C-alpha positions in Angstrom: 25.0 -6.3 7.6 26.7 -7.5 4.4 26.4 -6.0 0.8 26.3 -2.4 2.1 24.0 0.2 0.7 26.7 1.3 -1.7 26.3 -1.9 -3.8 25.4 -0.9 -7.3 22.5 -2.8 -9.1 21.7 -2.6 -12.8 20.4 0.7 -13.9 17.4 0.2 -16.2 14.0 1.9 -16.6 10.4 1.0 -17.3 10.0 0.6 -21.0 8.8 3.9 -22.5 9.6 5.8 -19.2 12.6 7.1 -17.3 11.3 5.7 -14.0 13.6 3.3 -12.3 12.0 0.4 -10.4 13.2 -1.7 -7.5 11.6 -4.9 -6.4 12.1 -5.4 -2.6 11.8 -9.0 -1.4 11.9 -9.4 2.4 13.0 -12.9 3.2 13.4 -15.0 6.3 14.7 -18.5 5.9 13.4 -18.8 2.3 16.4 -20.5 0.7 14.0 -23.1 -0.8 12.0 -20.6 -2.8 14.1 -17.4 -3.3 16.0 -18.7 -6.3 12.7 -19.3 -8.2 11.2 -16.0 -7.1 14.2 -14.0 -8.2 14.5 -15.9 -11.5 10.8 -15.4 -12.3 11.0 -11.7 -11.6 14.0 -11.3 -13.9 12.3 -13.3 -16.6 9.0 -11.4 -16.4 10.5 -8.0 -15.7 13.9 -7.4 -17.2 13.6 -3.7 -16.7 13.6 -3.9 -12.8 16.3 -4.4 -10.2 15.8 -6.9 -7.4 16.9 -6.4 -3.8 16.5 -9.3 -1.4 16.6 -8.3 2.3 17.7 -11.3 4.3 16.0 -10.8 7.6 18.5 -12.7 9.8 18.1 -16.0 8.0 20.0 -19.1 9.1 19.6 -21.1 6.0 21.7 -19.2 3.5 18.9 -17.3 1.9 21.2 -14.3 1.0 23.7 -16.5 -0.8 21.0 -18.2 -2.9 19.5 -14.8 -3.8 22.9 -13.5 -5.0 23.4 -16.7 -7.0 20.1 -16.0 -8.7 21.2 -12.5 -9.7 19.7 -10.3 -7.0 21.5 -7.8 -4.8 21.2 -9.1 -1.2 21.6 -7.3 2.1 21.6 -9.1 5.4 20.2 -8.0 8.7 22.2 -9.4 11.7 19.0 -10.7 13.3 15.4 -11.1 12.6 13.4 -7.9 12.7 10.3 -8.9 10.9 8.8 -7.7 7.6 8.7 -4.1 8.7 12.3 -3.9 9.6 13.4 -5.6 6.4 11.2 -3.3 4.3 12.5 -0.2 6.0 16.0 -1.2 5.0 14.7 -1.9 1.5 13.2 1.6 1.2 16.4 3.2 2.4 18.3 1.3 -0.3 15.7 2.6 -2.8 16.1 6.1 -1.6 19.9 6.1 -1.5 20.0 4.6 -5.1 17.6 7.1 -6.5 14.7 4.8 -7.5 11.4 6.2 -8.5 9.2 3.2 -7.7 9.5 0.5 -5.1 7.5 -2.7 -5.1 7.2 -5.3 -2.3 7.1 -8.9 -3.5 7.0 -11.8 -0.9 9.7 -14.4 -1.0 7.4 -17.4 -0.8 6.3 -17.3 -4.5 2.7 -16.3 -3.8 2.9 -12.9 -5.6 2.9 -13.2 -9.4 5.3 -10.6 -10.9 3.1 -10.5 -14.0 0.9 -8.0 -12.1 3.8 -5.6 -11.5 3.2 -3.6 -14.7 -0.4 -3.1 -13.6 0.8 -1.9 -10.2 3.2 0.6 -11.9 0.5 1.8 -14.3 -1.9 2.5 -11.3 0.7 4.7 -9.7 -0.2 7.3 -12.3 -3.3 8.1 -10.1 -2.0 7.2 -6.6 1.1 7.2 -4.5 0.5 3.7 -3.0 -1.1 0.8 -5.0 -2.2 -2.4 -3.3 -2.4 -5.8 -5.1 -5.7 -6.9 -3.6 -6.6 -10.6 -3.2 -10.3 -10.0 -2.7 -11.2 -7.7 -5.6 -12.7 -10.3 -8.0 -9.7 -12.1 -9.4 -8.4 -15.5 -8.3 -9.8 -17.9 -5.8 -7.9 -17.0 -2.6 -10.2 -17.2 0.4 -9.9 -16.8 4.2 -12.4 -17.9 6.9 -13.4 -17.3 10.5 -11.6 -14.7 12.7 -9.0 -13.9 10.0 -11.8 -13.0 7.6 -13.6 -10.9 10.2 -10.4 -9.0 11.0 -9.6 -8.4 7.3 -13.2 -7.2 6.7 -13.1 -4.8 9.6 -9.8 -3.4 8.6 -10.9 -2.9 5.0 -14.2 -1.2 6.0 -12.5 1.3 8.3 -9.6 2.1 6.0 -11.9 2.4 2.9 -13.8 5.1 4.8 -10.5 6.8 5.6 -9.3 6.5 2.0 -12.7 7.5 0.4 -12.3 4.6 -1.9 -13.0 0.9 -1.7 -10.0 -1.1 -0.4 -10.7 -4.8 -0.1 -7.3 -6.1 1.1 -5.6 -3.7 3.4 -3.2 -6.4 4.8 -1.7 -7.3 1.4 2.0 -7.2 1.2 2.0 -6.9 -2.6 2.2 -3.2 -3.1 3.9 -0.4 -5.0 4.8 3.1 -4.0 6.2 6.2 -5.6 9.3 8.3 -4.7 7.5 10.4 -2.1 6.6 7.4 -0.1 10.0 5.8 -0.6 11.4 8.8 1.1 8.8 8.6 3.9 9.2 4.9 4.5 13.0 5.1 4.5 12.7 7.2 7.6 9.6 5.8 9.2 8.2 2.2 8.8 6.7 0.3 11.7 8.2 -3.0 12.7 5.3 -4.2 14.8 3.1 -7.1 13.6 0.6 -5.7 11.0 2.2 -2.3 11.3 3.9 -2.7 8.0 0.5 -2.9 6.3 -2.2 -1.3 8.5 -0.3 1.5 10.2 1.5 2.5 7.0 -1.8 2.8 5.3 -3.3 5.0 8.1 -0.3 7.3 8.0 -0.1 7.5 4.3 -3.8 8.5 4.1 -3.5 11.0 6.9 -0.7 12.7 5.2 -3.0 13.2 2.2 -1.5 10.6 -0.2 -3.9 8.7 -2.5 -4.2 5.0 -2.1 -5.7 2.6 -4.7 -5.8 -1.1 -5.5 -5.8 -3.5 -8.4 -7.1 -7.0 -8.4 -4.6 -9.8 -8.3 -4.7 -13.6 -8.0 -2.7 -15.2 -5.1 -0.7 -18.4 -5.8 0.3 -21.2 -3.5 3.5 -21.0 -1.6 6.5 -22.5 -3.3 7.7 -24.0 0.0 6.4 -24.4 3.5 2.8 -24.3 4.7 0.9 -21.4 6.3 -0.5 -21.9 9.8 -4.3 -22.5 10.0 -4.7 -23.1 13.7 -7.8 -21.6 15.4 -5.7 -20.1 18.2 -3.5 -18.2 15.7 -6.6 -17.0 13.9 -8.0 -15.5 17.1 -4.7 -14.0 17.9 -4.6 -12.4 14.5 -8.1 -10.9 15.1 -7.0 -9.4 18.4 -3.8 -8.0 17.0 -5.7 -6.5 14.0 -8.0 -4.6 16.3 -5.2 -3.4 18.5 -3.0 -2.3 15.5 -5.9 -0.4 13.9 -6.8 1.3 17.2 -3.2 2.4 17.9 -2.7 3.6 14.3 -5.8 5.7 14.5 -5.0 7.3 17.9 -1.3 8.0 17.3 -0.5 11.5 16.2 
């Protein structure tokens, strides 16, 4: 791993607050979009630091991220979003951040919503940027929609509040959860979203959401095949079942 955890980022705080904020961007072969993502974050949020976790990329993602002004750490091979985020949370813990926010590397998450995520942390330890809460035109269909609806229904009951987008990767957490996720964060598919929510709620932390609008990817195209949609449905059920039965 390059750029060890001793690397020192800028030390700035939320305006009007002493809280220090780290944006964590997990990235795998996102050299085509990462410069724009980092630049937009810096332009919109000059009070935050940006950490790009290069998840074993082969296209020079880390170098592009550094050139754009981010701190970049590189995993020796691809672990998936969960593995990349665990490293990001360890960095946040070791560098004494109060708030950590996950932003995807493909440009779909609008950093303009970050202040709202931070504000919502006044009443919760984990805040989700929800795509299906009345803002924007993002839609899913078929098995993927069924899976998301099932997950949201079960986890809303567990949270005692309405959660409409439990698989969203656009989320913010406080220092307590930074410390938890630095030591425990699932690397399995959907574990980084569904299983983390189950454990967070079972430990007694409050989870809430704010509505966000999702944008188109800056590069690449998402897969829409029926086979992958059915696979997603099966994995979602399995992930939720395992998360609920694990102690």
